[in-house]
C-alpha positions in Angstrom: 0.0 0.1 0.5 1.5 3.6 -1.5 1.4 6.5 0.9 -0.1 9.0 -0.3 0.8 13.0 -0.5 -2.3 14.2 2.4 -2.1 10.8 4.2 1.8 11.8 4.4 0.4 15.3 5.7 -2.5 13.7 8.2 0.6 11.4 9.1 2.8 14.0 9.9 0.3 16.0 11.8 -0.2 13.0 13.6 3.3 12.8 14.5 3.7 16.7 15.7 0.5 16.0 17.9 2.1 12.8 19.1 5.6 14.7 19.8 3.5 17.7 22.1 2.2 15.0 24.2 5.0 13.6 24.6 6.9 16.9 25.7 3.6 17.7 27.6 4.1 14.4 29.3 7.9 15.4 30.2 6.7 18.5 31.6 4.9 16.4 34.0 7.9 14.8 34.8 9.6 18.3 35.5 6.9 19.6 37.1 7.1 16.5 39.9 10.8 17.2 40.4 10.3 20.7 41.3 7.2 20.3 43.4 8.9 17.2 45.2 12.6 17.5 44.6 14.2 14.1 44.6 17.7 12.7 44.1 19.8 11.8 41.0 18.8 8.6 40.9 15.3 8.8 41.2 15.5 11.5 38.0 18.2 8.8 36.2 15.1 6.5 36.4 12.4 9.0 35.4 13.9 9.7 32.7 14.6 6.2 31.7 11.2 5.8 32.1 10.6 8.9 30.0 12.8 7.4 26.5 10.8 4.5 27.2 7.7 5.5 26.8 8.8 7.5 23.9 10.1 4.7 22.5 7.0 2.5 22.2 4.5 5.6 21.8 6.8 6.4 18.3 7.0 2.7 17.4 3.2 2.3 18.0 3.3 5.6 15.7 5.2 3.9 13.2 2.8 0.5 13.2 -0.1 1.6 13.1 0.0 5.1 10.6 3.2 3.2 8.0 3.5 -0.7 8.8 6.2 0.0 10.7 8.9 1.1 8.5 10.4 3.9 9.2 10.2 7.3 8.1 12.0 10.3 8.6 9.2 12.6 8.6 7.2 11.2 10.7 10.8 11.8 13.3 10.9 15.3 12.0 7.0 15.5 12.6 7.8 14.3 16.6 10.5 16.2 17.5 8.7 19.7 15.4 6.0 18.9 17.6 7.5 18.6 20.8 9.6 21.7 19.3 6.7 23.4 18.9 5.1 23.0 22.5 7.7 24.0 24.1 8.2 27.3 22.9 5.2 28.0 23.4 2.6 26.2 25.3 5.1 24.7 27.1 6.4 27.8 28.9 2.7 29.0 29.7 2.1 25.2 31.7 5.4 25.7 33.0 5.1 29.0 34.8 1.6 28.8 35.3 2.8 25.2 37.3 5.6 26.8 39.4 3.6 29.9 40.0 0.6 27.4 41.8 3.8 25.2 43.0 4.8 28.3 45.2 1.1 28.9 46.2 0.9 25.4 47.8 4.1 24.9 49.7 3.2 29.1 50.7 0.2 27.7 52.2 1.4 24.6 54.1 4.7 26.6 55.7 1.8 28.8 56.8 -0.4 25.9 58.4 2.8 24.5 59.8 4.1 27.5 61.1 0.8 29.2 62.5 -1.7 26.0 63.4 0.2 22.9 63.7 3.5 24.5 65.5 1.3 25.8 68.2 -0.3 22.5 68.7 3.1 20.5 68.4 4.4 23.0 70.9 1.6 22.0 73.4 1.8 18.6 72.7 5.6 18.4 73.6 5.0 20.9 76.5 2.5 18.2 78.2 4.1 15.3 77.4 6.9 16.9 79.6 5.1 18.1 82.6 3.6 14.0 82.4 7.2 13.0 81.8 9.0 14.7 84.5 8.9 12.6 87.9 10.0 9.8 85.7 13.0 12.3 84.0 13.7 12.5 88.1 13.5 8.6 88.3 16.1 8.9 85.6 18.4 11.0 86.9 18.5 9.0 90.7 19.8 6.1 88.0 22.0 7.8 86.5 23.5 8.9 89.6 23.5 5.7 91.0 25.2 3.8 87.8 27.9 6.8 88.2 28.3 5.9 92.1 28.8 2.3 90.9 31.4 2.9 88.2 33.2 5.1 90.8 33.3 2.8 93.5 34.3 0.5 91.2 37.2 2.3 89.8 38.6 3.2 93.3 38.1 -0.6 94.5 40.1 -1.5 91.3 42.5 1.1 91.8 43.2 -0.3 95.6 43.5 -3.3 94.9 46.1 -2.6 92.3 48.0 -0.6 94.9 48.0 -3.7 97.1 49.2 -5.8 94.5 52.0 -3.6 94.2 52.6 -3.3 97.4 52.6 -6.7 98.1 54.5 -7.7 95.1 57.5 -4.7 96.5 57.3 -6.0 100.1 57.7 -9.7 98.0 60.7 -8.4 96.2 62.5 -6.3 99.3 61.8 -9.9 101.8 63.6 -12.0 99.0 66.3 -9.6 97.7 65.0 -10.3 93.9 64.9 -8.0 91.0 66.9 -5.5 93.2 69.8 -3.8 91.7 72.7 -2.9 94.3 72.0 0.0 94.9 68.7 -0.8 96.0 70.3 -3.2 98.0 72.1 -1.3 99.7 69.3 1.3 100.6 67.5 -1.3 101.8 70.4 -1.9 103.9 70.7 1.5 105.3 67.4 2.1 106.2 
């Protein structure tokens, strides 16, 4: 089946419409990125998803209009439709979207600052009043634990000191490990 000039014009206009719709889809991704900032990996995944959708839609267009034959004028029509959309309606869509997003963010900030924050502070103070006796008990437990640790440290030092004194006395008694000068000092004392 041949493709006639009138049919080619209709198919070209359809491909321009498909290109504009794909550009609109990409603007939806851009708007979601403006509304909710995402990490680089998520942006990469969104881009891969977008290009997969573009490939499937382009393949469907080629399959449905020219029986799956790759025609340069269809690819050009898609690109031209995307460019025309981006420089006409795309700018308007993005400007309106940015304005709507900034208004919604302002409203959410207002609600968070003037409504939710006082409620949060009230809940915080109520919880603090309820838990105040427990803070006192926690303080007592902490102090007793510190005392236990302190006593353990002192005991260890005392045991260590006794052991050193015992070993030093054994050396003196046996005369082992002392130099000649130390032995003379011991005798003179």
